[in-house]
TIFI-942369 format. One record per residue (C-alpha): residue in three letters; x, y, z. Coordinates in steps of 0.001 Angstrom, whole numbers, m for minus. Layout:
<r resn="ala" px="X" py="Y" pz="Z"/>
...
***
This chain:
<r resn="met" px="42124" py="m28571" pz="5720"/>
<r resn="asn" px="38971" py="m28042" pz="3372"/>
<r resn="arg" px="36952" py="m25465" pz="5177"/>
<r resn="lys" px="33299" py="m25687" pz="5508"/>
<r resn="asp" px="30993" py="m23683" pz="3595"/>
<r resn="ile" px="29386" py="m20810" pz="5880"/>
<r resn="pro" px="25535" py="m21702" pz="5705"/>
<r resn="thr" px="23498" py="m19380" pz="3595"/>
<r resn="his" px="21121" py="m18387" pz="6681"/>
<r resn="val" px="24228" py="m17127" pz="8344"/>
<r resn="leu" px="25657" py="m15037" pz="5400"/>
<r resn="arg" px="21881" py="m13653" pz="4928"/>
<r resn="lys" px="21614" py="m12631" pz="8602"/>
<r resn="leu" px="25367" py="m11197" pz="8436"/>
<r resn="tyr" px="24457" py="m9247" pz="5328"/>
<r resn="ala" px="21421" py="m7825" pz="7200"/>
<r resn="glu" px="23111" py="m7053" pz="9981"/>
<r resn="ser" px="25967" py="m5081" pz="8173"/>
<r resn="met" px="23085" py="m2674" pz="6488"/>
<r resn="gly" px="25528" py="m2582" pz="3490"/>
<r resn="arg" px="28444" py="m888" pz="5490"/>
<r resn="cys" px="31884" py="m2388" pz="6884"/>
<r resn="met" px="31093" py="m3183" pz="10512"/>
<r resn="asn" px="33968" py="m1178" pz="11541"/>
<r resn="pro" px="32471" py="1835" pz="13099"/>
<r resn="ser" px="35524" py="3989" pz="11997"/>
<r resn="cys" px="35288" py="2873" pz="8602"/>
<r resn="gln" px="31551" py="1984" pz="7585"/>
<r resn="lys" px="32651" py="1801" pz="3881"/>
<r resn="glu" px="29989" py="1007" pz="1298"/>
<r resn="leu" px="29895" py="m2803" pz="407"/>
<r resn="phe" px="27596" py="m2664" pz="m2079"/>
<r resn="thr" px="28950" py="m552" pz="m5183"/>
<r resn="ser" px="27538" py="m252" pz="m8967"/>
<r resn="asn" px="30354" py="m2550" pz="m9870"/>
<r resn="gly" px="29286" py="m5345" pz="m7452"/>
<r resn="asp" px="30033" py="m6007" pz="m3858"/>
<r resn="ile" px="33194" py="m5730" pz="m1962"/>
<r resn="val" px="32109" py="m7793" pz="1088"/>
<r resn="glu" px="34446" py="m10010" pz="3021"/>
<r resn="lys" px="33677" py="m12104" pz="5898"/>
<r resn="ala" px="35689" py="m12445" pz="8659"/>
<r resn="his" px="36000" py="m15075" pz="11521"/>
<r resn="ile" px="36433" py="m13207" pz="14816"/>
<r resn="asp" px="38115" py="m16250" pz="16519"/>
<r resn="ala" px="40112" py="m17861" pz="13875"/>
<r resn="tyr" px="38642" py="m20647" pz="11855"/>
<r resn="ser" px="41629" py="m22742" pz="11782"/>
<r resn="thr" px="41181" py="m23220" pz="15626"/>
<r resn="thr" px="37507" py="m23183" pz="16093"/>
<r resn="glu" px="35903" py="m24429" pz="12658"/>
<r resn="asp" px="33144" py="m22220" pz="13915"/>
<r resn="asn" px="31140" py="m20841" pz="10945"/>
<r resn="ser" px="28303" py="m19425" pz="13212"/>
<r resn="phe" px="26767" py="m15947" pz="13107"/>
<r resn="asp" px="28264" py="m14885" pz="16627"/>
<r resn="asn" px="31896" py="m15702" pz="15010"/>
<r resn="leu" px="31502" py="m13758" pz="11940"/>
<r resn="val" px="31484" py="m10302" pz="11014"/>
<r resn="ile" px="31533" py="m8230" pz="7188"/>
<r resn="leu" px="34002" py="m6231" pz="6733"/>
<r resn="cys" px="35447" py="m4328" pz="3526"/>
<r resn="pro" px="38784" py="m5876" pz="2131"/>
<r resn="asn" px="41163" py="m3163" pz="3802"/>
<r resn="cys" px="39578" py="m3706" pz="7340"/>
<r resn="his" px="39778" py="m7821" pz="6706"/>
<r resn="thr" px="43357" py="m7235" pz="6083"/>
<r resn="asn" px="44158" py="m4985" pz="8956"/>
<r resn="phe" px="42333" py="m7611" pz="11557"/>
<r resn="asp" px="43723" py="m10829" pz="10089"/>
<r resn="lys" px="47344" py="m10063" pz="8700"/>
<r resn="asn" px="48156" py="m6840" pz="10337"/>
<r resn="his" px="46187" py="m7300" pz="13913"/>
<r resn="ala" px="45380" py="m3870" pz="14297"/>
<r resn="phe" px="41883" py="m4920" pz="16009"/>
<r resn="ser" px="41249" py="m7562" pz="18780"/>
<r resn="ala" px="38530" py="m10222" pz="18577"/>
<r resn="glu" px="36689" py="m8342" pz="21583"/>
<r resn="glu" px="36704" py="m5085" pz="19266"/>
<r resn="leu" px="34887" py="m7081" pz="16465"/>
<r resn="lys" px="32310" py="m8394" pz="19030"/>
<r resn="gln" px="31750" py="m4758" pz="19984"/>
<r resn="trp" px="31306" py="m3668" pz="16487"/>
<r resn="lys" px="28394" py="m6069" pz="16190"/>
<r resn="arg" px="27070" py="m4390" pz="19123"/>
<r resn="ile" px="27241" py="m1116" pz="17876"/>
<r resn="arg" px="25790" py="m1568" pz="14797"/>
<r resn="gln" px="22746" py="m3143" pz="16471"/>
<r resn="gln" px="22671" py="209" pz="18339"/>
<r resn="glu" px="22858" py="2174" pz="15214"/>
<r resn="leu" px="19894" py="358" pz="13964"/>
<r resn="asp" px="17939" py="873" pz="16604"/>
<r resn="thr" px="18955" py="4765" pz="16883"/>
<r resn="leu" px="18173" py="5193" pz="12825"/>
<r resn="phe" px="15083" py="2910" pz="12469"/>
<r resn="asn" px="13617" py="2206" pz="15604"/>
<r resn="lys" px="11450" py="5310" pz="15672"/>
<r resn="lys" px="7788" py="5684" pz="16644"/>
<r resn="phe" px="6122" py="8135" pz="13821"/>
<r resn="ser" px="3168" py="10375" pz="14482"/>
<r resn="ser" px="1547" py="9855" pz="11044"/>
<r resn="phe" px="1333" py="7053" pz="8159"/>
<r resn="glu" px="2828" py="9642" pz="6035"/>
<r resn="asp" px="5940" py="10089" pz="7821"/>
<r resn="leu" px="6374" py="6411" pz="7971"/>
<r resn="lys" px="5894" py="6066" pz="4093"/>
<r resn="gln" px="8570" py="8559" pz="3463"/>
<r resn="lys" px="11074" py="6101" pz="5087"/>
<r resn="ile" px="9893" py="2679" pz="3942"/>
<r resn="ala" px="8542" py="3493" pz="171"/>
<r resn="pro" px="11931" py="4310" pz="m1129"/>
<r resn="leu" px="13562" py="1066" pz="237"/>
<r resn="leu" px="10411" py="m923" pz="m1075"/>
<r resn="arg" px="11048" py="659" pz="m4466"/>
<r resn="glu" px="14591" py="m259" pz="m4293"/>
<r resn="asn" px="13748" py="m3907" pz="m3472"/>
<r resn="lys" px="11391" py="m4275" pz="m6330"/>
<r resn="thr" px="13610" py="m3050" pz="m8960"/>
<r resn="ile" px="16360" py="m5468" pz="m7956"/>
<r resn="phe" px="13612" py="m8350" pz="m7804"/>
<r resn="glu" px="12671" py="m7265" pz="m11306"/>
<r resn="asn" px="15906" py="m7053" pz="m12807"/>
<r resn="tyr" px="17905" py="m9536" pz="m11880"/>
<r resn="tyr" px="15561" py="m12497" pz="m9932"/>
<r resn="leu" px="12518" py="m12383" pz="m12668"/>
<r resn="asn" px="15096" py="m11979" pz="m15393"/>
<r resn="asp" px="16879" py="m14952" pz="m14097"/>
<r resn="asn" px="20339" py="m13194" pz="m13773"/>
<r resn="lys" px="21385" py="m15661" pz="m11029"/>
<r resn="arg" px="25029" py="m14161" pz="m10862"/>
<r resn="leu" px="23913" py="m10342" pz="m10397"/>
<r resn="trp" px="20920" py="m11763" pz="m7993"/>
<r resn="glu" px="23371" py="m13098" pz="m5825"/>
<r resn="lys" px="25463" py="m9925" pz="m5416"/>
<r resn="phe" px="22352" py="m7671" pz="m5468"/>
<r resn="glu" px="20766" py="m9749" pz="m2837"/>
<r resn="ile" px="22775" py="m8164" pz="m150"/>
<r resn="lys" px="21298" py="m4983" pz="m697"/>
<r resn="leu" px="17970" py="m6350" pz="m552"/>
<r resn="leu" px="18543" py="m8061" pz="2613"/>
<r resn="thr" px="19775" py="m4915" pz="4225"/>
<r resn="asn" px="16993" py="m3110" pz="3034"/>
<r resn="asn" px="14783" py="m5666" pz="4680"/>
<r resn="arg" px="16274" py="m5269" pz="8032"/>
<r resn="lys" px="15633" py="m1635" pz="7984"/>
<r resn="ile" px="11918" py="m1907" pz="7021"/>
<r resn="lys" px="11375" py="m4663" pz="9447"/>
<r resn="thr" px="12617" py="m2265" pz="12318"/>
<r resn="leu" px="10709" py="536" pz="11181"/>
<r resn="leu" px="7423" py="m1702" pz="10732"/>
<r resn="glu" px="7587" py="m3365" pz="14088"/>
<r resn="asn" px="7877" py="m69" pz="15892"/>
<r resn="asn" px="5313" py="1395" pz="14122"/>
<r resn="leu" px="2326" py="m1116" pz="13950"/>
<r resn="his" px="m175" py="1479" pz="15348"/>
<r resn="leu" px="m188" py="3314" pz="12081"/>
<r resn="ile" px="m1247" py="755" pz="10092"/>
<r resn="gln" px="m5140" py="m181" pz="9448"/>
<r resn="ser" px="m6376" py="m3294" pz="11031"/>
<r resn="his" px="m9767" py="m5111" pz="11162"/>
<r resn="thr" px="m10839" py="m8484" pz="12826"/>
<r resn="asn" px="m10989" py="m10304" pz="9566"/>
<r resn="lys" px="m7752" py="m10618" pz="8212"/>
<r resn="asp" px="m9309" py="m10407" pz="4737"/>
<r resn="tyr" px="m9858" py="m6701" pz="5101"/>
<r resn="ser" px="m6701" py="m5951" pz="7635"/>
<r resn="asn" px="m3728" py="m4421" pz="6189"/>
<r resn="leu" px="m1946" py="m5264" pz="9434"/>
<r resn="ala" px="m2635" py="m9063" pz="8557"/>
<r resn="ile" px="m527" py="m8005" pz="4983"/>
<r resn="val" px="2113" py="m6250" pz="7357"/>
<r resn="ser" px="2308" py="m9245" pz="9592"/>
<r resn="ala" px="2576" py="m11677" pz="6558"/>
<r resn="tyr" px="5215" py="m9298" pz="5094"/>
<r resn="leu" px="7462" py="m9618" pz="8594"/>
<r resn="leu" px="7267" py="m13365" pz="8230"/>
<r resn="his" px="8337" py="m13036" pz="4821"/>
<r resn="ile" px="11244" py="m10873" pz="5681"/>
<r resn="glu" px="12276" py="m13492" pz="8451"/>
<r resn="glu" px="11971" py="m16397" pz="6163"/>
<r resn="phe" px="14187" py="m14767" pz="3250"/>
<r resn="glu" px="16767" py="m13888" pz="5724"/>
<r resn="lys" px="17073" py="m17313" pz="7686"/>
<r resn="thr" px="16006" py="m19818" pz="5178"/>
<r resn="arg" px="16247" py="m21131" pz="1265"/>
<r resn="gly" px="19640" py="m22204" pz="469"/>
<r resn="asp" px="20358" py="m23197" pz="m3352"/>
<r resn="glu" px="19059" py="m26908" pz="m2666"/>
<r resn="glu" px="15226" py="m25048" pz="m1118"/>
<r resn="lys" px="13109" py="m23774" pz="m3948"/>
<r resn="val" px="9886" py="m23284" pz="m2143"/>
<r resn="arg" px="8960" py="m20583" pz="477"/>
<r resn="glu" px="6373" py="m20885" pz="2895"/>
<r resn="val" px="5383" py="m17117" pz="2789"/>
<r resn="leu" px="5639" py="m15230" pz="m376"/>
<r resn="phe" px="6098" py="m11489" pz="m795"/>
<r resn="pro" px="2688" py="m10300" pz="m243"/>
<r resn="thr" px="1843" py="m7805" pz="m3400"/>
<r resn="glu" px="m383" py="m5724" pz="m1311"/>
<r resn="ile" px="2750" py="m4326" pz="590"/>
<r resn="asn" px="3523" py="m1955" pz="m2408"/>
<r resn="ser" px="m322" py="m841" pz="m2481"/>
<r resn="ile" px="m118" py="42" pz="965"/>
<r resn="phe" px="2997" py="2436" pz="518"/>
<r resn="gly" px="1932" py="3623" pz="m2767"/>
<r resn="ile" px="4613" py="1510" pz="m4914"/>
<r resn="glu" px="2238" py="m180" pz="m6973"/>
<r resn="pro" px="m1322" py="m652" pz="m7330"/>
<r resn="val" px="m3249" py="m4044" pz="m6912"/>
<r resn="asn" px="m6493" py="m4187" pz="m8584"/>
<r resn="glu" px="m9211" py="m5650" pz="m6413"/>
<r resn="ser" px="m13147" py="m4782" pz="m5824"/>
<r resn="leu" px="m14133" py="m1214" pz="m5042"/>
<r resn="leu" px="m14859" py="m642" pz="m1345"/>
<r resn="pro" px="m18456" py="226" pz="m1102"/>
<r resn="met" px="m18723" py="3115" pz="1199"/>
<r resn="thr" px="m19884" py="6345" pz="m789"/>
<r resn="glu" px="m19806" py="8193" pz="2187"/>
<r resn="ala" px="m16380" py="7157" pz="3420"/>
<r resn="phe" px="m15041" py="8434" pz="133"/>
<r resn="glu" px="m17141" py="11764" pz="474"/>
<r resn="ala" px="m15461" py="12177" pz="4178"/>
<r resn="leu" px="m11957" py="11210" pz="2760"/>
<r resn="ile" px="m12484" py="14120" pz="305"/>
<r resn="gln" px="m13614" py="16424" pz="2783"/>
<r resn="gln" px="m10438" py="15776" pz="5062"/>
<r resn="leu" px="m8182" py="15964" pz="2142"/>
<r resn="lys" px="m9696" py="19730" pz="1545"/>
<r resn="leu" px="m9051" py="20667" pz="4900"/>
<r resn="glu" px="m5475" py="19953" pz="4416"/>
<r resn="asn" px="m5274" py="21547" pz="960"/>
<r resn="lys" px="m4386" py="17982" pz="m501"/>
<r resn="phe" px="m7411" py="17590" pz="m2742"/>
<r resn="val" px="m7123" py="18222" pz="m6404"/>
<r resn="asp" px="m9626" py="16189" pz="m8301"/>
<r resn="ile" px="m11786" py="13231" pz="m8324"/>
<r resn="tyr" px="m12740" py="11204" pz="m11773"/>
<r resn="leu" px="m15737" py="8805" pz="m11498"/>
<r resn="gly" px="m17444" py="6791" pz="m14161"/>
<r resn="ser" px="m14490" py="4651" pz="m15283"/>
<r resn="asp" px="m13145" py="1310" pz="m15143"/>
<r resn="glu" px="m10075" py="3199" pz="m13022"/>
<r resn="pro" px="m12058" py="5711" pz="m10876"/>
<r resn="tyr" px="m9602" py="7931" pz="m8819"/>
<r resn="ile" px="m8600" py="10715" pz="m6787"/>
<r resn="leu" px="m5806" py="13316" pz="m7364"/>
<r resn="ile" px="m3838" py="13774" pz="m4098"/>
<r resn="gln" px="m1110" py="16560" pz="m3859"/>
<r resn="glu" px="1346" py="15294" pz="m989"/>
<r resn="arg" px="4470" py="17270" pz="m35"/>
<r resn="gly" px="4249" py="19119" pz="m3609"/>
<r resn="ile" px="3682" py="16007" pz="m5309"/>
<r resn="val" px="152" py="15009" pz="m7184"/>
<r resn="glu" px="m410" py="11448" pz="m7221"/>
<r resn="lys" px="m3063" py="9186" pz="m8116"/>
<r resn="leu" px="m5268" py="7402" pz="m5627"/>
<r resn="leu" px="m6938" py="4366" pz="m7740"/>
<r resn="leu" px="m9961" py="3603" pz="m6005"/>
<r resn="phe" px="m9752" py="157" pz="m6674"/>
<r resn="asp" px="m6384" py="m41" pz="m5404"/>
<r resn="thr" px="m8015" py="m1446" pz="m2159"/>
<r resn="pro" px="m5054" py="m1811" pz="433"/>
<r resn="arg" px="m3923" py="1861" pz="24"/>
<r resn="val" px="m7535" py="2892" pz="m75"/>
<r resn="arg" px="m8157" py="1103" pz="3444"/>
<r resn="gln" px="m5009" py="2753" pz="4711"/>
<r resn="phe" px="m6376" py="6200" pz="3427"/>
<r resn="phe" px="m9809" py="5700" pz="5168"/>
<r resn="tyr" px="m7878" py="4930" pz="8555"/>
<r resn="asn" px="m5193" py="7527" pz="8137"/>
<r resn="tyr" px="m8116" py="10423" pz="7876"/>
<r resn="lys" px="m10590" py="8450" pz="10141"/>
<r resn="cys" px="m13199" py="8033" pz="7304"/>
<r resn="phe" px="m14615" py="4774" pz="7751"/>
<r resn="ser" px="m18715" py="4926" pz="7959"/>
<r resn="asn" px="m21633" py="2906" pz="7301"/>
<r resn="cys" px="m22377" py="2385" pz="3644"/>
<r resn="arg" px="m25849" py="3799" pz="2495"/>
<r resn="val" px="m24914" py="4153" pz="m1061"/>
<r resn="arg" px="m22811" py="1358" pz="m2660"/>
<r resn="phe" px="m19838" py="2931" pz="m4373"/>
<r resn="glu" px="m19617" py="194" pz="m7230"/>
<r resn="cys" px="m23282" py="982" pz="m8261"/>
<r resn="leu" px="m22796" py="4568" pz="m8158"/>
<r resn="asn" px="m19581" py="4499" pz="m10478"/>
<r resn="phe" px="m21546" py="1973" pz="m12636"/>
<r resn="ala" px="m24224" py="4485" pz="m12919"/>
<r resn="leu" px="m21741" py="7272" pz="m13569"/>
<r resn="lys" px="m19931" py="5179" pz="m16214"/>
<r resn="tyr" px="m23178" py="4501" pz="m18254"/>
<r resn="ile" px="m23571" py="8404" pz="m18429"/>
<r resn="arg" px="m20332" py="8658" pz="m19822"/>
<r resn="asn" px="m20726" py="6168" pz="m22355"/>
<r resn="his" px="m23196" py="7882" pz="m23713"/>
<r resn="gln" px="m21146" py="11024" pz="m24331"/>
<r resn="ile" px="m23180" py="12946" pz="m21626"/>
<r resn="ser" px="m21198" py="15272" pz="m19355"/>
<r resn="phe" px="m21586" py="15949" pz="m15581"/>
<r resn="thr" px="m20437" py="17589" pz="m12735"/>
<r resn="phe" px="m20516" py="17394" pz="m8932"/>
<r resn="pro" px="m22132" py="20609" pz="m7690"/>
<r resn="asn" px="m20373" py="19677" pz="m4500"/>
<r resn="asn" px="m17694" py="17086" pz="m4855"/>
<r resn="cys" px="m18073" py="16428" pz="m1060"/>
<r resn="asn" px="m21207" py="14882" pz="m1928"/>
<r resn="leu" px="m20335" py="12040" pz="m4748"/>
<r resn="arg" px="m24313" py="11177" pz="m4567"/>
<r resn="glu" px="m25619" py="14378" pz="m6522"/>
<r resn="ile" px="m24530" py="15428" pz="m10039"/>
<r resn="asp" px="m25872" py="18044" pz="m12734"/>
<r resn="ile" px="m27023" py="17455" pz="m16084"/>
<r resn="asp" px="m27834" py="20234" pz="m18385"/>
<r resn="gly" px="m29061" py="21900" pz="m15387"/>
<r resn="val" px="m31076" py="19059" pz="m13986"/>
<r resn="arg" px="m29956" py="17748" pz="m10435"/>
<r resn="ile" px="m29844" py="14012" pz="m10081"/>
<r resn="val" px="m29774" py="12411" pz="m6875"/>
<r resn="phe" px="m28500" py="8703" pz="m6249"/>
<r resn="ile" px="m30015" py="6749" pz="m3451"/>
<r resn="tyr" px="m29581" py="3068" pz="m2644"/>
<r resn="lys" px="m32751" py="1506" pz="m959"/>
<r resn="tyr" px="m34463" py="m1815" pz="m1101"/>
<r resn="cys" px="m37750" py="m23" pz="m1426"/>
<r resn="leu" px="m37718" py="3976" pz="m1569"/>
<r resn="ser" px="m40952" py="4903" pz="737"/>
<r resn="lys" px="m42773" py="8290" pz="1263"/>
<r resn="ile" px="m41319" py="9104" pz="4536"/>
<r resn="glu" px="m37640" py="8444" pz="3106"/>
<r resn="leu" px="m38616" py="10688" pz="348"/>
<r resn="gln" px="m39783" py="13562" pz="2426"/>
<r resn="lys" px="m36426" py="13186" pz="4475"/>
<r resn="leu" px="m34444" py="13219" pz="1303"/>
<r resn="ser" px="m36241" py="16625" pz="449"/>
<r resn="pro" px="m34838" py="17003" pz="m3143"/>
<r resn="lys" px="m35014" py="19980" pz="m4776"/>
<r resn="glu" px="m37852" py="20650" pz="m7282"/>
<r resn="gly" px="m37315" py="19832" pz="m10930"/>
<r resn="ser" px="m34758" py="17201" pz="m9763"/>
<r resn="val" px="m34347" py="13253" pz="m10641"/>
<r resn="val" px="m33952" py="10735" pz="m8077"/>
<r resn="val" px="m32320" py="7314" pz="m9234"/>
<r resn="asn" px="m32490" py="4125" pz="m7051"/>
<r resn="leu" px="m29543" py="2279" pz="m7910"/>
<r resn="his" px="m30722" py="m837" pz="m5908"/>
<r resn="asn" px="m31737" py="m2592" pz="m8703"/>
<r resn="trp" px="m32545" py="m6369" pz="m6912"/>
<r resn="asn" px="m36222" py="m6113" pz="m6515"/>
<r resn="gly" px="m36985" py="m4251" pz="m10172"/>
<r resn="gln" px="m39901" py="m1961" pz="m10186"/>
<r resn="ser" px="m40647" py="m2555" pz="m6772"/>
<r resn="cys" px="m37760" py="m754" pz="m5366"/>
<r resn="ile" px="m39976" py="2512" pz="m5327"/>
<r resn="ser" px="m43441" py="2339" pz="m3577"/>
<r resn="arg" px="m46237" py="3537" pz="m4741"/>
<r resn="glu" px="m46845" py="5989" pz="m2082"/>
<r resn="ala" px="m43500" py="7713" pz="m2866"/>
<r resn="tyr" px="m44489" py="7711" pz="m6672"/>
<r resn="asn" px="m47621" py="9702" pz="m5832"/>
<r resn="phe" px="m45959" py="12086" pz="m3195"/>
<r resn="ser" px="m43039" py="12838" pz="m5971"/>
<r resn="gln" px="m45853" py="14324" pz="m8293"/>
<r resn="thr" px="m46829" py="16652" pz="m5501"/>
<r resn="ile" px="m43046" py="17930" pz="m5400"/>
<r resn="asn" px="m42240" py="17905" pz="m9103"/>
<r resn="val" px="m39444" py="15399" pz="m8473"/>
<r resn="lys" px="m39043" py="12328" pz="m11172"/>
<r resn="leu" px="m38303" py="9005" pz="m9499"/>
<r resn="leu" px="m36229" py="6586" pz="m11555"/>
<r resn="thr" px="m35588" py="2672" pz="m11052"/>
<r resn="met" px="m32334" py="1712" pz="m12951"/>
<r resn="glu" px="m34383" py="571" pz="m15783"/>
<r resn="asp" px="m35841" py="3915" pz="m16134"/>
<r resn="phe" px="m32468" py="5612" pz="m15545"/>
<r resn="tyr" px="m31105" py="3646" pz="m18682"/>
<r resn="glu" px="m34028" py="4874" pz="m20673"/>
<r resn="tyr" px="m33631" py="8364" pz="m19504"/>
<r resn="ile" px="m30338" py="8487" pz="m20343"/>
<r resn="ser" px="m30545" py="7002" pz="m23713"/>
<r resn="lys" px="m33290" py="9741" pz="m24516"/>
<r resn="lys" px="m30834" py="12529" pz="m23219"/>
<r resn="gln" px="m28424" py="11262" pz="m25779"/>
<r resn="tyr" px="m30664" py="10989" pz="m28463"/>
<r resn="lys" px="m31793" py="14657" pz="m27851"/>
<r resn="lys" px="m28205" py="15899" pz="m28116"/>
***
């Protein structure tokens, strides 16, 4: 009698259920080794009498336990069914946890995502079908662990009513991807409905994505303030195509690239740093990049205030106003001899009112539009 093939979606579900180990609780031998897998599929109720290739009638075993069940009759069918229940309980015990912080969740998920990324790149992208099919088992078991961890800790993921600004929407798409990956796509099926969202690797610090900078300078300042309170802040580098903050987490210094939007959003959420935008961050970074490109050094007198820098002893204050008024300049209270630059350049010279110009002379403060700022920096370079 020719046996029917076990459906692909059943095999995938079995591999995920096993978590990479023999389902016998007294054995739990690793089924995925450096030399390949030693996975064997056992029918709980004999195939010869049932022709049942369903998930409920199959179990993943190591070769020894498979032999002991099929030939030596060392275990009963009811025991194997109990093993499946025990493995689910183990999964719940190990991964069905609620964490108090995103960092704790990241410590569990990041290694699994990193291993999945390595498997996918080394075997699937390199078109090594034979090895991909072997290592795919490991990927499936990792996915099952990640799914359980995420589903129990969605409260730690940043969310927004607009899915384009929501990490929770990314995680939801990833959970659908895991479901589809486990249940579908046989050899004849080449198209997926839900692709792996690469932003997941960004959220958990595996690999950055290059998106637009978030606009809120004040949120970055609040983040630095919170990081300092926890002794995690190391440094910040602005005025570059790749601005970043250096952060020390658990003794390891890592770079938070500020264009890596999903990860930055998650940091803002973790540290409760979201705020209204007064100075657009991309405009500030552009101005600082202009200064660096002219080989002029600057420092932050207080790196919790990114809107003020010093150049050769001169304080430069960056604002973002459609039209700077006298009242707003009075509220700003710039120190005598400082320079105030309006980054808002949509209305040219009209971005600073005549009354503000007149008042600036009485307090010995220079006001610059962006056009004036370019000239001011060029002259400083020339003097050097």
